[in-house]
C-alpha positions in Angstrom: 0.1 99.2 -58.8 2.8 96.5 -58.6 2.0 93.5 -60.8 4.5 90.7 -61.2 4.7 87.3 -63.0 3.8 84.4 -60.7 3.9 81.6 -63.2 4.4 81.0 -66.9 3.4 77.6 -68.3 3.6 76.3 -71.9 0.2 74.9 -72.7 -1.0 73.5 -76.0 -0.4 76.2 -78.6 0.3 79.1 -76.2 1.1 80.3 -72.7 -0.8 80.2 -69.5 0.4 83.3 -67.5 -0.5 84.0 -63.9 0.2 87.5 -62.5 0.3 88.4 -58.8 -0.6 91.7 -57.1 -1.9 93.0 -53.8 -5.5 93.9 -53.0 -5.7 97.7 -52.3 -8.2 99.0 -49.7 -10.0 101.0 -52.4 -10.7 97.9 -54.5 -14.1 96.3 -54.7 -13.5 92.6 -54.2 -16.7 91.6 -56.0 -15.6 93.6 -59.1 -12.2 91.9 -58.9 -13.8 88.5 -59.1 -15.8 89.5 -62.2 -12.8 90.9 -64.2 -13.3 90.3 -67.9 -10.9 88.0 -69.8 -9.0 86.9 -66.7 -9.5 84.1 -64.1 -9.2 85.9 -60.7 -8.2 84.2 -57.5 -8.1 86.1 -54.2 -6.0 84.7 -51.4 -5.9 87.0 -48.4 -4.5 90.3 -49.7 -3.0 88.7 -52.8 -4.7 88.8 -56.3 -3.8 86.1 -58.9 -4.8 86.9 -62.5 -4.6 84.0 -64.9 -5.0 84.1 -68.7 -4.2 81.9 -71.7 -2.5 83.5 -74.6 -3.0 81.4 -77.8 -0.2 81.7 -80.3 -2.6 81.1 -83.2 -4.2 84.5 -82.5 -2.5 87.2 -84.6 -2.4 89.6 -81.6 -0.9 87.0 -79.3 1.8 85.5 -81.5 4.8 87.6 -80.3 7.8 86.4 -78.4 7.3 85.1 -74.9 8.9 88.3 -73.5 6.5 90.5 -75.5 3.5 88.4 -74.3 4.6 88.7 -70.7 5.1 92.5 -71.0 1.7 92.8 -72.6 0.1 90.7 -69.9 1.6 92.8 -67.1 0.5 96.1 -68.7 -3.0 94.8 -69.2 -3.1 93.5 -65.6 -1.9 96.8 -64.3 -4.4 98.7 -66.4 -7.4 96.6 -65.3 -6.4 96.7 -61.6 -5.9 100.5 -61.7 -9.3 101.0 -63.3 -10.8 99.1 -60.4 -9.3 101.6 -58.0 -10.8 104.5 -59.9 -14.4 103.2 -59.7 
């Protein structure tokens, strides 16, 4: 599953990160829309996953590079799980 960074914005005390991927034929679009912890937008065959990472949270206070890597790994994991259902 290819997941890439679409946008990274500094917001308040954290980062608003949007990832982009492609809808796979085996994915249930309704389950995509209900993905936990992420705001999901579907545009054609593209999926946009948006999440706010608050630097005041102990598990989200790493470097921007670490947060981006973690966001991509989580996005891939969640999207891959949807293909297995």
